[in-house]
Every structure is written in C-alpha cells, then in structure tokens.
C-alpha positions as CSV (number, residue, x, y, z in Angstrom):
1,M,-0.1,0.3,-0.4
2,T,1.3,3.8,-1.2
3,D,0.0,6.6,0.9
4,H,-0.6,8.4,-2.6
5,G,-0.1,12.2,-0.2
6,A,2.9,11.3,0.6
7,T,5.7,12.5,-1.5
8,S,9.2,11.0,-1.9
9,D,11.5,14.3,-1.0
10,P,11.2,15.4,2.7
11,S,12.2,18.3,1.6
12,K,8.9,20.1,-0.3
13,N,7.1,17.5,2.6
14,A,8.7,20.6,4.9
15,D,7.1,23.2,2.1
16,A,4.2,21.8,2.5
17,E,3.2,21.6,5.7
18,A,4.7,25.5,5.9
19,A,2.6,27.1,3.8
20,P,-0.9,26.4,5.8
21,V,1.1,27.4,9.3
22,D,1.5,30.7,7.4
23,N,-1.8,30.7,6.2
24,L,-3.2,30.4,9.6
25,F,-0.6,33.2,11.5
26,A,-2.2,35.9,8.7
27,M,-5.6,34.7,9.6
28,K,-5.8,34.3,13.1
29,V,-3.8,38.0,12.7
30,L,-6.3,39.4,10.3
31,V,-9.4,38.1,13.3
32,I,-8.1,39.7,15.9
33,F,-6.7,43.0,14.5
34,L,-10.7,43.4,12.5
35,G,-11.7,41.9,16.2
36,V,-10.0,45.0,17.5
37,I,-11.5,47.5,15.3
38,L,-14.9,45.5,16.2
39,I,-14.7,46.0,19.3
40,G,-13.1,50.4,19.2
41,C,-16.0,50.3,16.8
42,A,-18.7,50.1,19.4
43,V,-17.2,51.9,21.9
44,A,-16.9,55.1,19.9
45,F,-20.6,53.9,18.9
46,F,-21.9,54.2,21.6
47,S,-19.9,56.8,23.6
48,L,-21.1,58.6,20.5
49,L,-24.9,58.1,22.0
50,L,-24.4,59.6,25.2
51,L,-23.0,62.3,24.4
52,M,-26.0,63.4,22.3
53,N,-28.5,62.5,24.7
54,N,-26.8,64.3,27.3
55,D,-28.4,67.5,28.0
56,E,-26.5,70.2,29.3
57,E,-29.4,70.9,32.2
58,T,-30.1,67.6,32.8
59,D,-26.1,66.7,34.7
60,L,-26.2,65.9,37.8
61,A,-24.2,68.7,38.1
62,T,-26.2,71.4,37.4
63,L,-28.8,70.7,39.0
64,P,-31.3,74.0,40.2
65,Q,-31.5,75.3,43.6
66,M,-33.7,77.6,44.0
67,S,-36.2,78.4,47.2
68,V,-39.3,80.1,47.9
69,Q,-40.8,82.3,50.4
70,V,-44.6,81.1,51.3
71,A,-46.4,83.1,54.5
72,L,-47.5,80.5,57.4
73,D,-51.0,81.1,56.4
74,E,-50.4,79.3,53.2
75,K,-49.6,76.6,51.8
76,I,-48.5,74.7,48.1
77,T,-51.2,73.3,46.4
78,S,-49.5,72.0,43.6
79,M,-46.2,71.2,41.2
80,T,-46.4,71.0,37.2
81,L,-43.0,71.1,35.3
82,D,-43.4,72.6,31.4
83,G,-39.8,72.4,30.3
84,R,-37.8,75.2,32.1
85,D,-41.4,76.1,33.4
86,L,-42.7,75.7,36.9
87,A,-45.5,76.7,38.1
88,L,-47.2,76.2,41.9
89,Q,-50.6,77.1,42.7
90,I,-50.5,78.2,46.8
91,E,-53.4,78.7,49.2
92,G,-54.0,80.8,51.8
93,P,-56.8,83.2,53.4
94,E,-56.2,85.7,50.7
95,G,-57.1,83.5,47.9
96,R,-55.0,81.2,45.8
97,R,-52.9,82.4,43.7
98,I,-49.7,80.8,40.4
99,I,-47.0,81.3,40.7
100,I,-44.9,80.0,37.3
101,V,-40.9,80.4,37.8
102,D,-38.0,79.1,35.8
103,P,-35.8,77.0,38.4
104,Y,-32.9,76.8,36.5
105,T,-32.6,80.6,37.1
106,A,-34.7,81.6,40.2
107,N,-36.7,84.2,37.5
108,H,-40.6,84.5,38.4
109,K,-42.5,84.4,35.2
110,A,-45.5,84.9,36.2
111,V,-48.1,86.0,39.0
112,I,-51.6,84.8,38.8
113,N,-54.0,85.7,41.4
114,L,-57.1,83.3,41.0
115,V,-60.3,85.0,41.8
116,P,-63.4,83.7,42.7
117,E,-66.9,83.3,40.0
118,L,-68.8,85.6,40.9
119,D,-73.0,85.6,40.5
120,N,-74.8,88.6,39.3
121,T,-75.2,89.8,42.6
122,G,-71.2,90.2,43.1
123,M,-71.6,87.3,45.7
124,S,-68.8,84.0,44.9
125,T,-70.8,81.4,44.0
126,K,-68.3,78.2,45.5
127,E,-69.1,78.1,49.4
128,P,-66.7,78.8,51.5
129,D,-64.2,75.5,53.2
C-alpha cells in the first residue's frame, strides 16, 4: 500500500506543511485585528450616543436649587413642571394664586391671582370651606 499524499522528497513535504501554518498565522492576525477594530467602533458608537443624548440641563452637577418663601398661613397645593417652567399653586387666606418660575434661573415669570367666580349679585358662587 502506498500513501498517495506523501512525497518521497522530505524538503517538499516540509514546504507543504509550512505554507498552511503561515496562512493560519495571517488569518489569526487578521481576525484579531478586525476584532479590535470592531470593539473600538462599538465603544466609539456608544460613547457618541451617550454624548448626543446628554443635555447640559440634565447634568447632575447643574441641578437647579431655589427656594420659594410662602407665608405661614399659605401652603403649596400643587406643582407642575413643563420644560423650563415650574408652576406652583399656592392657597392662603387671601385666595389662590399660581406662581410660574424658571427653576434654573429662579426668575419669577408670572403671578396669577385666582379670584372666585361671582354671580350677578357680586357674591361668590363657591361655598366657603
């Protein structure tokens, strides 16, 4: 029985075995190189994604701080935040009012005094609490 794949010259046999090893090494280097590029692109993509979605206004270091002074007999009954506007509804003995404030600059934008609805006689239609 003869081995059809074997050659009689050992130098030809060594060259045949060396060629696939070099090709495998080049393939390994190529796979590692492409893997590093893929990981680098993924890191860059997610970093850019985070930077694009991170607004300066929502940064934890720039959280707004402000204080609103109300009288002892007044209380804040509701708060609503809409964009950069904070609406505070305050109820007290003088009636109800709404204060609209920019919480980032603490500027008062508006004060709205709510008056009760009056009937034809000039009396309030709302029963006192």
